[in-house]
N, CA, C and O atoms as a Maestro MAE file, in Angstrom:
{
 s_m_m2io_version
 :::
 2.0.0
}

f_m_ct {
 s_m_title
 :::
 protein
 m_atom[308] {
  # First column is atom index #
  i_m_mmod_type
  r_m_x_coord
  r_m_y_coord
  r_m_z_coord
  i_m_residue_number
  s_m_chain_name
  s_m_pdb_residue_name
  s_m_pdb_atom_name
  i_m_atomic_number
  :::
  1 25 167.537 50.155 174.350 1 A "MET " " N  " 7
  2 3 167.720 49.296 175.579 1 A "MET " " CA " 6
  3 2 167.074 49.853 176.471 1 A "MET " " C  " 6
  4 15 167.216 51.029 176.808 1 A "MET " " O  " 8
  5 25 166.261 49.020 176.962 2 A "VAL " " N  " 7
  6 3 165.461 49.085 178.296 2 A "VAL " " CA " 6
  7 2 166.343 49.039 179.358 2 A "VAL " " C  " 6
  8 15 166.177 49.902 180.219 2 A "VAL " " O  " 8
  9 25 167.100 48.369 179.486 3 A "SER " " N  " 7
  10 3 168.272 47.915 180.898 3 A "SER " " CA " 6
  11 2 168.851 49.403 180.963 3 A "SER " " C  " 6
  12 15 168.747 50.036 182.014 3 A "SER " " O  " 8
  13 25 169.328 49.836 180.084 4 A "LEU " " N  " 7
  14 3 169.953 51.205 180.267 4 A "LEU " " CA " 6
  15 2 169.158 52.543 180.660 4 A "LEU " " C  " 6
  16 15 169.582 53.511 181.293 4 A "LEU " " O  " 8
  17 25 167.787 52.310 180.064 5 A "VAL " " N  " 7
  18 3 166.817 53.146 180.815 5 A "VAL " " CA " 6
  19 2 166.711 53.418 182.058 5 A "VAL " " C  " 6
  20 15 166.914 54.415 182.751 5 A "VAL " " O  " 8
  21 25 166.209 51.919 182.301 6 A "ILE " " N  " 7
  22 3 166.099 51.640 183.818 6 A "ILE " " CA " 6
  23 2 167.675 51.536 185.133 6 A "ILE " " C  " 6
  24 15 167.710 51.251 186.330 6 A "ILE " " O  " 8
  25 25 168.440 51.810 184.426 7 A "GLY " " N  " 7
  26 3 169.501 51.954 185.416 7 A "GLY " " CA " 6
  27 2 170.461 50.761 185.351 7 A "GLY " " C  " 6
  28 15 171.566 50.935 185.865 7 A "GLY " " O  " 8
  29 25 170.123 49.266 184.645 8 A "GLU " " N  " 7
  30 3 170.935 48.542 184.924 8 A "GLU " " CA " 6
  31 2 172.304 48.684 183.962 8 A "GLU " " C  " 6
  32 15 172.119 48.672 182.745 8 A "GLU " " O  " 8
  33 25 173.196 48.771 184.294 9 A "LEU " " N  " 7
  34 3 174.435 49.551 183.790 9 A "LEU " " CA " 6
  35 2 174.873 47.974 182.943 9 A "LEU " " C  " 6
  36 15 174.905 47.794 181.726 9 A "LEU " " O  " 8
  37 25 175.243 46.759 184.270 10 A "VAL " " N  " 7
  38 3 176.112 45.897 184.100 10 A "VAL " " CA " 6
  39 2 175.361 44.629 182.527 10 A "VAL " " C  " 6
  40 15 175.986 44.010 181.668 10 A "VAL " " O  " 8
  41 25 173.525 44.748 182.848 11 A "GLU " " N  " 7
  42 3 173.423 44.024 181.675 11 A "GLU " " CA " 6
  43 2 173.001 44.705 180.342 11 A "GLU " " C  " 6
  44 15 172.736 44.167 179.267 11 A "GLU " " O  " 8
  45 25 173.004 45.860 180.636 12 A "SER " " N  " 7
  46 3 173.251 46.555 179.207 12 A "SER " " CA " 6
  47 2 174.767 46.633 178.766 12 A "SER " " C  " 6
  48 15 175.011 46.652 177.559 12 A "SER " " O  " 8
  49 25 175.435 46.664 179.362 13 A "ALA " " N  " 7
  50 3 176.735 46.307 178.772 13 A "ALA " " CA " 6
  51 2 177.061 44.742 178.391 13 A "ALA " " C  " 6
  52 15 177.887 44.440 177.530 13 A "ALA " " O  " 8
  53 25 176.394 43.904 179.056 14 A "ALA " " N  " 7
  54 3 176.265 42.449 178.636 14 A "ALA " " CA " 6
  55 2 175.727 42.349 177.269 14 A "ALA " " C  " 6
  56 15 176.240 41.780 176.305 14 A "ALA " " O  " 8
  57 25 174.696 42.943 177.332 15 A "ILE " " N  " 7
  58 3 173.766 43.275 175.761 15 A "ILE " " CA " 6
  59 2 175.044 43.811 174.820 15 A "ILE " " C  " 6
  60 15 175.683 42.923 174.255 15 A "ILE " " O  " 8
  61 25 175.368 44.881 174.658 16 A "ALA " " N  " 7
  62 3 176.009 45.477 173.974 16 A "ALA " " CA " 6
  63 2 177.420 44.637 173.690 16 A "ALA " " C  " 6
  64 15 177.888 44.841 172.569 16 A "ALA " " O  " 8
  65 25 178.177 43.709 174.557 17 A "ALA " " N  " 7
  66 3 178.796 43.005 173.962 17 A "ALA " " CA " 6
  67 2 178.650 41.534 173.262 17 A "ALA " " C  " 6
  68 15 179.414 40.834 172.597 17 A "ALA " " O  " 8
  69 25 177.319 41.400 173.722 18 A "VAL " " N  " 7
  70 3 176.924 40.121 172.719 18 A "VAL " " CA " 6
  71 2 176.732 40.421 171.694 18 A "VAL " " C  " 6
  72 15 177.131 39.705 170.774 18 A "VAL " " O  " 8
  73 25 175.888 41.866 171.398 19 A "LEU " " N  " 7
  74 3 175.362 42.624 170.144 19 A "LEU " " CA " 6
  75 2 176.819 42.843 169.049 19 A "LEU " " C  " 6
  76 15 176.811 42.777 167.819 19 A "LEU " " O  " 8
  77 25 177.902 43.093 169.876 20 A "ALA " " N  " 7
  78 3 179.046 43.366 168.741 20 A "ALA " " CA " 6
  79 2 179.692 42.353 168.732 20 A "ALA " " C  " 6
  80 15 180.528 42.401 167.830 20 A "ALA " " O  " 8
  81 25 179.732 41.213 169.437 21 A "LEU " " N  " 7
  82 3 180.191 39.827 168.841 21 A "LEU " " CA " 6
  83 2 179.484 39.160 168.107 21 A "LEU " " C  " 6
  84 15 179.917 38.157 167.538 21 A "LEU " " O  " 8
  85 25 178.223 39.603 167.976 22 A "ASN " " N  " 7
  86 3 177.116 38.590 166.923 22 A "ASN " " CA " 6
  87 2 177.610 39.762 165.612 22 A "ASN " " C  " 6
  88 15 177.951 39.176 164.585 22 A "ASN " " O  " 8
  89 25 177.651 40.609 165.572 23 A "ALA " " N  " 7
  90 3 177.880 41.756 164.528 23 A "ALA " " CA " 6
  91 2 179.158 41.139 164.177 23 A "ALA " " C  " 6
  92 15 179.085 40.642 163.053 23 A "ALA " " O  " 8
  93 25 180.310 40.987 164.730 24 A "ALA " " N  " 7
  94 3 181.932 40.633 164.078 24 A "ALA " " CA " 6
  95 2 181.683 39.312 163.745 24 A "ALA " " C  " 6
  96 15 181.954 39.065 162.570 24 A "ALA " " O  " 8
  97 25 181.200 38.259 164.478 25 A "ILE " " N  " 7
  98 3 181.152 37.023 163.425 25 A "ILE " " CA " 6
  99 2 180.271 36.930 162.627 25 A "ILE " " C  " 6
  100 15 180.376 35.925 161.925 25 A "ILE " " O  " 8
  101 25 178.942 37.910 162.303 26 A "GLY " " N  " 7
  102 3 178.493 37.827 161.332 26 A "GLY " " CA " 6
  103 2 179.301 38.477 159.956 26 A "GLY " " C  " 6
  104 15 179.195 38.042 158.810 26 A "GLY " " O  " 8
  105 25 180.169 39.686 160.416 27 A "PHE " " N  " 7
  106 3 180.942 39.858 159.589 27 A "PHE " " CA " 6
  107 2 181.977 38.794 158.639 27 A "PHE " " C  " 6
  108 15 182.146 38.643 157.429 27 A "PHE " " O  " 8
  109 25 182.656 38.048 160.096 28 A "ILE " " N  " 7
  110 3 183.554 37.129 159.567 28 A "ILE " " CA " 6
  111 2 182.974 36.124 158.621 28 A "ILE " " C  " 6
  112 15 183.525 35.744 157.588 28 A "ILE " " O  " 8
  113 25 181.803 35.728 159.073 29 A "VAL " " N  " 7
  114 3 181.389 34.581 158.294 29 A "VAL " " CA " 6
  115 2 181.053 35.042 156.727 29 A "VAL " " C  " 6
  116 15 181.500 34.567 155.683 29 A "VAL " " O  " 8
  117 25 180.164 36.073 156.916 30 A "GLU " " N  " 7
  118 3 180.017 36.858 155.323 30 A "GLU " " CA " 6
  119 2 181.134 36.920 154.368 30 A "GLU " " C  " 6
  120 15 180.865 36.624 153.204 30 A "GLU " " O  " 8
  121 25 182.231 37.223 154.631 31 A "LEU " " N  " 7
  122 3 184.051 37.749 154.282 31 A "LEU " " CA " 6
  123 2 184.047 36.341 153.873 31 A "LEU " " C  " 6
  124 15 183.848 36.192 152.667 31 A "LEU " " O  " 8
  125 25 184.229 35.167 154.618 32 A "ARG " " N  " 7
  126 3 184.330 34.028 154.162 32 A "ARG " " CA " 6
  127 2 183.271 33.481 152.875 32 A "ARG " " C  " 6
  128 15 183.739 33.054 151.820 32 A "ARG " " O  " 8
  129 25 182.285 33.537 153.049 33 A "ALA " " N  " 7
  130 3 181.364 33.254 152.094 33 A "ALA " " CA " 6
  131 2 181.537 33.787 150.717 33 A "ALA " " C  " 6
  132 15 181.462 33.147 149.668 33 A "ALA " " O  " 8
  133 25 181.816 35.236 150.898 34 A "ARG " " N  " 7
  134 3 181.983 36.171 149.927 34 A "ARG " " CA " 6
  135 2 183.615 35.504 148.987 34 A "ARG " " C  " 6
  136 15 183.718 35.266 147.784 34 A "ARG " " O  " 8
  137 25 184.485 35.388 149.879 35 A "ARG " " N  " 7
  138 3 185.703 34.906 149.261 35 A "ARG " " CA " 6
  139 2 185.505 33.410 148.757 35 A "ARG " " C  " 6
  140 15 186.296 33.037 147.890 35 A "ARG " " O  " 8
  141 25 184.628 32.590 149.158 36 A "ALA " " N  " 7
  142 3 184.326 31.096 148.728 36 A "ALA " " CA " 6
  143 2 183.584 31.472 147.182 36 A "ALA " " C  " 6
  144 15 183.987 31.120 146.073 36 A "ALA " " O  " 8
  145 25 182.612 32.137 147.448 37 A "MET " " N  " 7
  146 3 182.421 32.616 146.288 37 A "MET " " CA " 6
  147 2 183.459 32.910 144.882 37 A "MET " " C  " 6
  148 15 183.706 32.295 143.845 37 A "MET " " O  " 8
  149 25 183.743 33.763 145.286 38 A "ASP " " N  " 7
  150 3 184.649 34.146 144.465 38 A "ASP " " CA " 6
  151 2 185.655 33.188 143.739 38 A "ASP " " C  " 6
  152 15 185.999 33.070 142.563 38 A "ASP " " O  " 8
  153 25 186.003 32.523 144.952 39 A "ALA " " N  " 7
  154 3 187.016 31.033 144.128 39 A "ALA " " CA " 6
  155 2 186.132 30.090 143.411 39 A "ALA " " C  " 6
  156 15 186.683 29.308 142.637 39 A "ALA " " O  " 8
  157 25 184.995 30.045 143.531 40 A "LEU " " N  " 7
  158 3 184.198 29.364 142.857 40 A "LEU " " CA " 6
  159 2 183.486 29.791 141.252 40 A "LEU " " C  " 6
  160 15 183.126 29.133 140.276 40 A "LEU " " O  " 8
  161 25 183.522 31.454 141.653 41 A "LEU " " N  " 7
  162 3 183.183 31.374 140.231 41 A "LEU " " CA " 6
  163 2 184.662 31.932 139.219 41 A "LEU " " C  " 6
  164 15 184.671 32.349 138.061 41 A "LEU " " O  " 8
  165 25 185.599 31.772 140.008 42 A "ALA " " N  " 7
  166 3 186.846 31.628 139.052 42 A "ALA " " CA " 6
  167 2 187.197 30.187 138.716 42 A "ALA " " C  " 6
  168 15 188.101 29.800 137.974 42 A "ALA " " O  " 8
  169 25 186.431 29.559 139.309 43 A "TYR " " N  " 7
  170 3 186.786 28.175 138.610 43 A "TYR " " CA " 6
  171 2 186.641 27.955 137.357 43 A "TYR " " C  " 6
  172 15 185.580 28.497 137.046 43 A "TYR " " O  " 8
  173 25 187.099 27.473 136.469 44 A "GLU " " N  " 7
  174 3 186.997 27.326 134.993 44 A "GLU " " CA " 6
  175 2 186.638 25.854 135.027 44 A "GLU " " C  " 6
  176 15 187.006 24.998 135.833 44 A "GLU " " O  " 8
  177 25 185.709 25.730 133.804 45 A "ALA " " N  " 7
  178 3 185.165 24.516 133.543 45 A "ALA " " CA " 6
  179 2 186.560 23.481 132.896 45 A "ALA " " C  " 6
  180 15 187.405 23.861 132.087 45 A "ALA " " O  " 8
  181 25 186.472 22.252 133.473 46 A "PRO " " N  " 7
  182 3 187.409 21.662 132.557 46 A "PRO " " CA " 6
  183 2 187.482 21.790 131.147 46 A "PRO " " C  " 6
  184 15 186.376 22.097 130.701 46 A "PRO " " O  " 8
  185 25 188.509 21.655 130.111 47 A "GLU " " N  " 7
  186 3 188.027 21.469 129.032 47 A "GLU " " CA " 6
  187 2 189.450 20.311 128.249 47 A "GLU " " C  " 6
  188 15 190.591 20.137 128.676 47 A "GLU " " O  " 8
  189 25 188.843 19.768 127.134 48 A "ALA " " N  " 7
  190 3 189.252 18.383 126.671 48 A "ALA " " CA " 6
  191 2 190.098 18.790 125.070 48 A "ALA " " C  " 6
  192 15 189.548 19.485 124.216 48 A "ALA " " O  " 8
  193 25 191.233 18.315 124.937 49 A "ARG " " N  " 7
  194 3 191.619 18.428 123.282 49 A "ARG " " CA " 6
  195 2 191.155 17.325 122.664 49 A "ARG " " C  " 6
  196 15 191.502 16.216 123.070 49 A "ARG " " O  " 8
  197 25 190.358 17.463 121.662 50 A "VAL " " N  " 7
  198 3 189.731 16.364 120.741 50 A "VAL " " CA " 6
  199 2 190.377 16.593 119.241 50 A "VAL " " C  " 6
  200 15 190.874 17.595 118.725 50 A "VAL " " O  " 8
  201 25 190.200 15.468 118.830 51 A "ARG " " N  " 7
  202 3 190.424 15.524 117.477 51 A "ARG " " CA " 6
  203 2 189.020 15.272 116.803 51 A "ARG " " C  " 6
  204 15 188.549 14.161 117.044 51 A "ARG " " O  " 8
  205 25 188.322 16.045 116.060 52 A "ARG " " N  " 7
  206 3 187.092 15.940 115.393 52 A "ARG " " CA " 6
  207 2 187.410 16.402 113.841 52 A "ARG " " C  " 6
  208 15 187.943 17.414 113.385 52 A "ARG " " O  " 8
  209 25 186.790 15.094 113.162 53 A "SER " " N  " 7
  210 3 187.023 15.119 111.506 53 A "SER " " CA " 6
  211 2 188.451 15.740 111.168 53 A "SER " " C  " 6
  212 15 188.467 16.696 110.393 53 A "SER " " O  " 8
  213 25 189.749 15.228 111.736 54 A "GLY " " N  " 7
  214 3 190.841 15.620 111.449 54 A "GLY " " CA " 6
  215 2 191.403 16.975 111.885 54 A "GLY " " C  " 6
  216 15 192.462 17.363 111.391 54 A "GLY " " O  " 8
  217 25 190.713 17.753 112.833 55 A "THR " " N  " 7
  218 3 191.261 18.918 113.237 55 A "THR " " CA " 6
  219 2 191.196 18.440 114.916 55 A "THR " " C  " 6
  220 15 190.471 17.569 115.397 55 A "THR " " O  " 8
  221 25 192.196 19.308 115.624 56 A "THR " " N  " 7
  222 3 192.283 19.198 117.004 56 A "THR " " CA " 6
  223 2 191.922 20.433 117.619 56 A "THR " " C  " 6
  224 15 192.645 21.417 117.466 56 A "THR " " O  " 8
  225 25 190.383 20.507 118.622 57 A "GLU " " N  " 7
  226 3 189.944 21.683 119.092 57 A "GLU " " CA " 6
  227 2 189.698 21.493 120.591 57 A "GLU " " C  " 6
  228 15 189.411 20.403 121.086 57 A "GLU " " O  " 8
  229 25 189.845 22.750 121.349 58 A "ALA " " N  " 7
  230 3 189.686 22.469 122.881 58 A "ALA " " CA " 6
  231 2 187.897 22.867 122.621 58 A "ALA " " C  " 6
  232 15 187.178 23.580 121.922 58 A "ALA " " O  " 8
  233 25 187.822 21.797 123.781 59 A "VAL " " N  " 7
  234 3 186.098 21.765 124.356 59 A "VAL " " CA " 6
  235 2 185.620 21.638 125.246 59 A "VAL " " C  " 6
  236 15 185.994 20.603 125.799 59 A "VAL " " O  " 8
  237 25 184.800 22.249 125.855 60 A "PRO " " N  " 7
  238 3 184.446 22.048 127.252 60 A "PRO " " CA " 6
  239 2 183.884 20.409 127.378 60 A "PRO " " C  " 6
  240 15 183.107 19.921 126.556 60 A "PRO " " O  " 8
  241 25 184.515 19.557 128.745 61 A "ALA " " N  " 7
  242 3 184.572 18.547 128.924 61 A "ALA " " CA " 6
  243 2 183.052 18.217 128.786 61 A "ALA " " C  " 6
  244 15 182.808 17.386 127.911 61 A "ALA " " O  " 8
  245 25 182.243 18.586 129.311 62 A "GLU " " N  " 7
  246 3 180.922 18.174 129.321 62 A "GLU " " CA " 6
  247 2 180.297 17.870 127.901 62 A "GLU " " C  " 6
  248 15 179.303 17.195 127.632 62 A "GLU " " O  " 8
  249 25 181.144 18.546 127.082 63 A "ARG " " N  " 7
  250 3 180.561 18.464 125.311 63 A "ARG " " CA " 6
  251 2 181.202 17.144 124.562 63 A "ARG " " C  " 6
  252 15 181.060 16.936 123.357 63 A "ARG " " O  " 8
  253 25 181.885 16.337 125.404 64 A "LEU " " N  " 7
  254 3 182.390 15.302 124.511 64 A "LEU " " CA " 6
  255 2 181.352 14.224 124.331 64 A "LEU " " C  " 6
  256 15 180.458 13.846 125.087 64 A "LEU " " O  " 8
  257 25 181.739 13.798 123.028 65 A "VAL " " N  " 7
  258 3 180.552 12.557 122.428 65 A "VAL " " CA " 6
  259 2 181.159 11.643 122.007 65 A "VAL " " C  " 6
  260 15 182.297 11.745 121.548 65 A "VAL " " O  " 8
  261 25 180.523 10.609 122.086 66 A "PRO " " N  " 7
  262 3 181.098 9.436 121.398 66 A "PRO " " CA " 6
  263 2 181.611 9.422 120.133 66 A "PRO " " C  " 6
  264 15 180.838 9.553 119.183 66 A "PRO " " O  " 8
  265 25 182.977 9.264 119.931 67 A "GLY " " N  " 7
  266 3 183.806 9.199 118.635 67 A "GLY " " CA " 6
  267 2 184.762 10.546 118.642 67 A "GLY " " C  " 6
  268 15 185.537 10.897 117.753 67 A "GLY " " O  " 8
  269 25 184.533 11.088 119.683 68 A "ASP " " N  " 7
  270 3 185.611 12.003 119.690 68 A "ASP " " CA " 6
  271 2 187.174 11.680 120.226 68 A "ASP " " C  " 6
  272 15 187.252 11.321 121.401 68 A "ASP " " O  " 8
  273 25 188.238 11.764 119.574 69 A "VAL " " N  " 7
  274 3 189.546 11.281 119.962 69 A "VAL " " CA " 6
  275 2 190.086 12.474 120.600 69 A "VAL " " C  " 6
  276 15 190.247 13.589 120.104 69 A "VAL " " O  " 8
  277 25 190.453 11.882 122.303 70 A "VAL " " N  " 7
  278 3 190.707 12.936 123.128 70 A "VAL " " CA " 6
  279 2 192.074 12.600 123.233 70 A "VAL " " C  " 6
  280 15 192.492 11.467 123.469 70 A "VAL " " O  " 8
  281 25 192.973 13.918 122.997 71 A "GLU " " N  " 7
  282 3 194.430 13.776 123.165 71 A "GLU " " CA " 6
  283 2 195.035 14.133 124.363 71 A "GLU " " C  " 6
  284 15 194.621 15.265 124.614 71 A "GLU " " O  " 8
  285 25 195.701 13.813 125.125 72 A "LEU " " N  " 7
  286 3 196.489 13.583 126.160 72 A "LEU " " CA " 6
  287 2 197.837 13.567 126.412 72 A "LEU " " C  " 6
  288 15 198.615 12.703 126.007 72 A "LEU " " O  " 8
  289 25 198.126 14.566 127.110 73 A "GLU " " N  " 7
  290 3 199.759 14.621 126.884 73 A "GLU " " CA " 6
  291 2 200.316 14.460 128.579 73 A "GLU " " C  " 6
  292 15 199.580 14.684 129.540 73 A "GLU " " O  " 8
  293 25 201.415 14.130 128.660 74 A "GLU " " N  " 7
  294 3 201.738 13.961 130.413 74 A "GLU " " CA " 6
  295 2 201.390 15.097 130.905 74 A "GLU " " C  " 6
  296 15 201.376 16.023 130.094 74 A "GLU " " O  " 8
  297 25 201.098 15.337 131.992 75 A "GLY " " N  " 7
  298 3 200.964 16.369 133.101 75 A "GLY " " CA " 6
  299 2 199.444 16.200 132.788 75 A "GLY " " C  " 6
  300 15 198.867 15.962 133.849 75 A "GLY " " O  " 8
  301 25 198.635 16.229 131.808 76 A "ASP " " N  " 7
  302 3 197.194 15.971 131.735 76 A "ASP " " CA " 6
  303 2 196.468 15.740 133.037 76 A "ASP " " C  " 6
  304 15 196.702 14.551 133.254 76 A "ASP " " O  " 8
  305 25 195.549 16.288 134.260 77 A "ALA " " N  " 7
  306 3 194.955 15.965 135.137 77 A "ALA " " CA " 6
  307 2 193.296 15.531 134.326 77 A "ALA " " C  " 6
  308 15 192.361 15.121 135.014 77 A "ALA " " O  " 8
  :::
 }
 m_bond[307] {
  # First column is bond index #
  i_m_from
  i_m_to
  i_m_order
  :::
  1 1 2 1
  2 2 3 1
  3 3 4 2
  4 3 5 1
  5 5 6 1
  6 6 7 1
  7 7 8 2
  8 7 9 1
  9 9 10 1
  10 10 11 1
  11 11 12 2
  12 11 13 1
  13 13 14 1
  14 14 15 1
  15 15 16 2
  16 15 17 1
  17 17 18 1
  18 18 19 1
  19 19 20 2
  20 19 21 1
  21 21 22 1
  22 22 23 1
  23 23 24 2
  24 23 25 1
  25 25 26 1
  26 26 27 1
  27 27 28 2
  28 27 29 1
  29 29 30 1
  30 30 31 1
  31 31 32 2
  32 31 33 1
  33 33 34 1
  34 34 35 1
  35 35 36 2
  36 35 37 1
  37 37 38 1
  38 38 39 1
  39 39 40 2
  40 39 41 1
  41 41 42 1
  42 42 43 1
  43 43 44 2
  44 43 45 1
  45 45 46 1
  46 46 47 1
  47 47 48 2
  48 47 49 1
  49 49 50 1
  50 50 51 1
  51 51 52 2
  52 51 53 1
  53 53 54 1
  54 54 55 1
  55 55 56 2
  56 55 57 1
  57 57 58 1
  58 58 59 1
  59 59 60 2
  60 59 61 1
  61 61 62 1
  62 62 63 1
  63 63 64 2
  64 63 65 1
  65 65 66 1
  66 66 67 1
  67 67 68 2
  68 67 69 1
  69 69 70 1
  70 70 71 1
  71 71 72 2
  72 71 73 1
  73 73 74 1
  74 74 75 1
  75 75 76 2
  76 75 77 1
  77 77 78 1
  78 78 79 1
  79 79 80 2
  80 79 81 1
  81 81 82 1
  82 82 83 1
  83 83 84 2
  84 83 85 1
  85 85 86 1
  86 86 87 1
  87 87 88 2
  88 87 89 1
  89 89 90 1
  90 90 91 1
  91 91 92 2
  92 91 93 1
  93 93 94 1
  94 94 95 1
  95 95 96 2
  96 95 97 1
  97 97 98 1
  98 98 99 1
  99 99 100 2
  100 99 101 1
  101 101 102 1
  102 102 103 1
  103 103 104 2
  104 103 105 1
  105 105 106 1
  106 106 107 1
  107 107 108 2
  108 107 109 1
  109 109 110 1
  110 110 111 1
  111 111 112 2
  112 111 113 1
  113 113 114 1
  114 114 115 1
  115 115 116 2
  116 115 117 1
  117 117 118 1
  118 118 119 1
  119 119 120 2
  120 119 121 1
  121 121 122 1
  122 122 123 1
  123 123 124 2
  124 123 125 1
  125 125 126 1
  126 126 127 1
  127 127 128 2
  128 127 129 1
  129 129 130 1
  130 130 131 1
  131 131 132 2
  132 131 133 1
  133 133 134 1
  134 134 135 1
  135 135 136 2
  136 135 137 1
  137 137 138 1
  138 138 139 1
  139 139 140 2
  140 139 141 1
  141 141 142 1
  142 142 143 1
  143 143 144 2
  144 143 145 1
  145 145 146 1
  146 146 147 1
  147 147 148 2
  148 147 149 1
  149 149 150 1
  150 150 151 1
  151 151 152 2
  152 151 153 1
  153 153 154 1
  154 154 155 1
  155 155 156 2
  156 155 157 1
  157 157 158 1
  158 158 159 1
  159 159 160 2
  160 159 161 1
  161 161 162 1
  162 162 163 1
  163 163 164 2
  164 163 165 1
  165 165 166 1
  166 166 167 1
  167 167 168 2
  168 167 169 1
  169 169 170 1
  170 170 171 1
  171 171 172 2
  172 171 173 1
  173 173 174 1
  174 174 175 1
  175 175 176 2
  176 175 177 1
  177 177 178 1
  178 178 179 1
  179 179 180 2
  180 179 181 1
  181 181 182 1
  182 182 183 1
  183 183 184 2
  184 183 185 1
  185 185 186 1
  186 186 187 1
  187 187 188 2
  188 187 189 1
  189 189 190 1
  190 190 191 1
  191 191 192 2
  192 191 193 1
  193 193 194 1
  194 194 195 1
  195 195 196 2
  196 195 197 1
  197 197 198 1
  198 198 199 1
  199 199 200 2
  200 199 201 1
  201 201 202 1
  202 202 203 1
  203 203 204 2
  204 203 205 1
  205 205 206 1
  206 206 207 1
  207 207 208 2
  208 207 209 1
  209 209 210 1
  210 210 211 1
  211 211 212 2
  212 211 213 1
  213 213 214 1
  214 214 215 1
  215 215 216 2
  216 215 217 1
  217 217 218 1
  218 218 219 1
  219 219 220 2
  220 219 221 1
  221 221 222 1
  222 222 223 1
  223 223 224 2
  224 223 225 1
  225 225 226 1
  226 226 227 1
  227 227 228 2
  228 227 229 1
  229 229 230 1
  230 230 231 1
  231 231 232 2
  232 231 233 1
  233 233 234 1
  234 234 235 1
  235 235 236 2
  236 235 237 1
  237 237 238 1
  238 238 239 1
  239 239 240 2
  240 239 241 1
  241 241 242 1
  242 242 243 1
  243 243 244 2
  244 243 245 1
  245 245 246 1
  246 246 247 1
  247 247 248 2
  248 247 249 1
  249 249 250 1
  250 250 251 1
  251 251 252 2
  252 251 253 1
  253 253 254 1
  254 254 255 1
  255 255 256 2
  256 255 257 1
  257 257 258 1
  258 258 259 1
  259 259 260 2
  260 259 261 1
  261 261 262 1
  262 262 263 1
  263 263 264 2
  264 263 265 1
  265 265 266 1
  266 266 267 1
  267 267 268 2
  268 267 269 1
  269 269 270 1
  270 270 271 1
  271 271 272 2
  272 271 273 1
  273 273 274 1
  274 274 275 1
  275 275 276 2
  276 275 277 1
  277 277 278 1
  278 278 279 1
  279 279 280 2
  280 279 281 1
  281 281 282 1
  282 282 283 1
  283 283 284 2
  284 283 285 1
  285 285 286 1
  286 286 287 1
  287 287 288 2
  288 287 289 1
  289 289 290 1
  290 290 291 1
  291 291 292 2
  292 291 293 1
  293 293 294 1
  294 294 295 1
  295 295 296 2
  296 295 297 1
  297 297 298 1
  298 298 299 1
  299 299 300 2
  300 299 301 1
  301 301 302 1
  302 302 303 1
  303 303 304 2
  304 303 305 1
  305 305 306 1
  306 306 307 1
  307 307 308 2
  :::
 }
}
């Protein structure tokens, strides 16, 4: 910090305060981003209960094919 070396204490303090505030904001943003990523990673892909060839099985919803009979129950989203 050049301001501190040449004796500008007010400017040095202002620069230090801005740097500390920037670090705190960066930390908070990083923490929120990490929590959001953890929530996304914990999200499970929706599954569907289907009847195929006379048996019922749970399959990922993106793997439904024409001809699948989807079993629905009250409360299914």
